[in-house]
C-alpha positions, 0 to 999 in steps of 0.5 A: 800321130801320137797315141795320146792324140789317137785316144783323145779323138776316139773319146770324142767320137764315143761321146758324140755317139752316146749323145746322138740317141738322146737328141734324136729322141727329142727331135723325133717329130716331123714338120707336120707334127710341129705344125699340129703342135703349134696349132694346139698351142695357139688354141691353148693360148686363146683359152688362157686369154679367155679366162684372163679377166684383165685382158680386154675382150677381143677376137682371135684368129687361128694361125696358118699352121692350123691348115683348113682352119687357118684364118678362122675367127674365134670369138668369146661365147656370149654365155661365157661373159656372165659366167666369167664374172661369176667365176671371178667372184668365186674365191676358192683357194688361198695360197700363202705368199701368193694370195687368193685364187678364184675359179677363173685363175685355176682354169687359166693355170690349167690351160697355161700348163698345157700351153707350156708343155706344147711350147717345150715340145715345139722347142725340142724340134728346133735344130738351132736350140740344143736339147739337154735331156735332163732339163727337158725331163725336169721341165715336163715333170714341172708341167705335170706337177703344176697340172695335177695341183690345179686339177686337184683344186678344181675337182674339190667340192667346197662348203661355203656356209649352207651352200655347196660349191661344186666347180665341176658344174661350171660353164653350163656343165662343160666343166665336167667333160673338160676336167675329164679331158684334162685328166687324160692330158695329165696321163699323157704328161706322165707318158712323155716323162716315161718315154724319155727314160725308155730304151733307146730303140723305143724312146723315139716312138713313145715320145712322139705318141705321147706328145701327139696325144696331148695335141689331140686332147688339146684340140678336143678341149678347145672344141668342148669349150666352144661346143654345145653344153651338156644339159644340166636339167633332167629330161621332161618326165612326160617322156617316160609317162605311159598311156592307159593302153600301154598299161593294159597291154602290159597287164594282159601280157603279165596275166597271159604269162602267169596263166601259161606258166600255171598251165605248164605246171598243172600239166606237169603235175597231172602227168605225174599224178599217180607218182605224186599220190604214191609218194604222199601215201608213203610219206603219211605211213612214214609220218605215222611210224615217226609219230609212234617213235616219238611217243616211245621217246616220251615226246608227243609232237605232230609231224606236220609241225616239224615239216611245215615249220621247216618250210616256213623257216626257209621261206622267211630266209628266202623272203629276206634274201629275195628282198635284199637282192630284188628284181627277178633274181630276188624272186628266183632266190626266194623260190630256190630257198623254198624248194630247198626247204621243202627237200630238207623238211622231208628228212627233218623228222627223221633227223630230229628223231635220231638226235632225240635217240642219241641224246636220250641214250647218252643220258641213260648211259650216265645212269646205267652204272647206278642202275646195275648196282641197284639191280645187283643189290636187289638180286643179292637180297633175294629179289627177282629181276622184275622186282629189281626193275621196280626198284630202279623205276621207283628210286632213280630219276628219268630217263632210266626210271621211265624206261624201266617203268615202261618195261614193267607196264608192258609186262603187267599188261601181258607182254612177255618180259623178254619181249618188253626188254627187246622194246627197251633195246629198240627205244634206247641207243645204248650199247651197254644197255643192249648187253645187259638186256641180252644177259638177262634174256639168256639168264632167263632162258638157260640160267646163270648168276646175274649178280656176277654178270652185273658185277662184271658189267659194272667193271666194264662200264667203269673201264669204258668210261675211263677210256672214253674220258681219255679219248676225249682228252686226246681228241680235244684238239681235233674238236677245237680245230673243227670249231675254230675252222668253222667259226673263223670265216664268219668272224672275219666276215663280221670284222669286214662288215664292221670296217666296210659295211657298204661294200660287203652288203653290196657284194653279199646281196648280189647273185655272185655273193649269194652263191659264194656264201652258200658255196662256203657254207657247204664246204665248211660243213664238209670240213667240220664233218671230216675233222669230226670223223678224224677225231672219233674213236669207237671204244 
């Protein structure tokens, strides 16, 4: 035997070995599987005939391959005769070069696609028919494309004049469940196509599973059509109607629960009565101190307005969030926000007072250089320090004129001048002002030239102001970053609200959304504080 003949034989054997796995994948089903396929195929054929208005009405018999159901007579349901006429008159789709399709035509196409799929799967088992994998794959792809197009048309709601046409409500409600089954069959069509391109070791099992899944779903589709329809009308409202006794018991249990809850709260407060009274007394003392501190800042305000105003603001916010969420969760959110408002309101007077002190101290610092120059000129002209304070309180604008005038009033009422200056240092948060007050007190105790001291302080203030302006320019980037970092999340949330308001509202009104929102606010505040501290430089 020549080498050419040997190579020819080896090439034939290799080609045969390569084609065996592909054919085996298509012939992976057994005889029992073939019988089940043929039974499901016969049922789909009967369904297609039911939806064919040109076929005369007749009874059908299930073939022997259906096992226990073999020989069973299948009749067209009585309810379907009138429904068939209505669906035939219902023209829903116009296709160029093909004409107008009615609703009956679309359903018949759907059953025919499943029938053709099962026919192709059954032919792949015939040992007398050659199996070409490419042709088999193209056939299954065509079945899936046709079924997808048909289902897409059946799932569309059409507006005809003032009447809304919903094909999913056909056949006394059966159409919805049948369309859901068709969607599952469509998914298994794709699984069949995918199985033919799977690795050889997995191809046989995947092909069998997808084909048999279509068989099971086809039998279920047949049962859905012949079975009892889903009720389209809602149940009788009398079913949900409660009696007077039910309402009385419900009211009694509600009152009992509320009473027990109130009793538990009362007992808890009664056990902590002494501690609560002590805390209230201490807070009243603090309120008096805070009221006096506000008067020192030339602000007359009642502390209870700040406290109850804060609680009221939080209560309104909690009420809005609670109504948006609704239910027991909404009540819990409302109580939680009110409790948080109570905690914040206790610290709010001190926070407002500190903000007023800082704001007033900055305004005094801006006027301090002019006040020093005026004091220095008055001392040079022969006046004493008290007369210099009178000149500042008379010629300059608030707030420094008010502060210097209050020092003079306390001095005129008998308070030592040094003590009155200490009061000014306590009222105003200004480092340079405290230096000036200390210089004046030391000069009055041990002597010295205040004019020279004031001149040096003026130079220090000028240099410090220049340095502060330079630092502000250098730290401007950090400040802008903190502002951008704090604003951008809310800007993005606002943009998302514009593009998808329904989903955003449903998320942020849910308990998870509320928690995420509060969590983000807390961490944004921490980030702003960290960036602010990084940009602060003490001069």
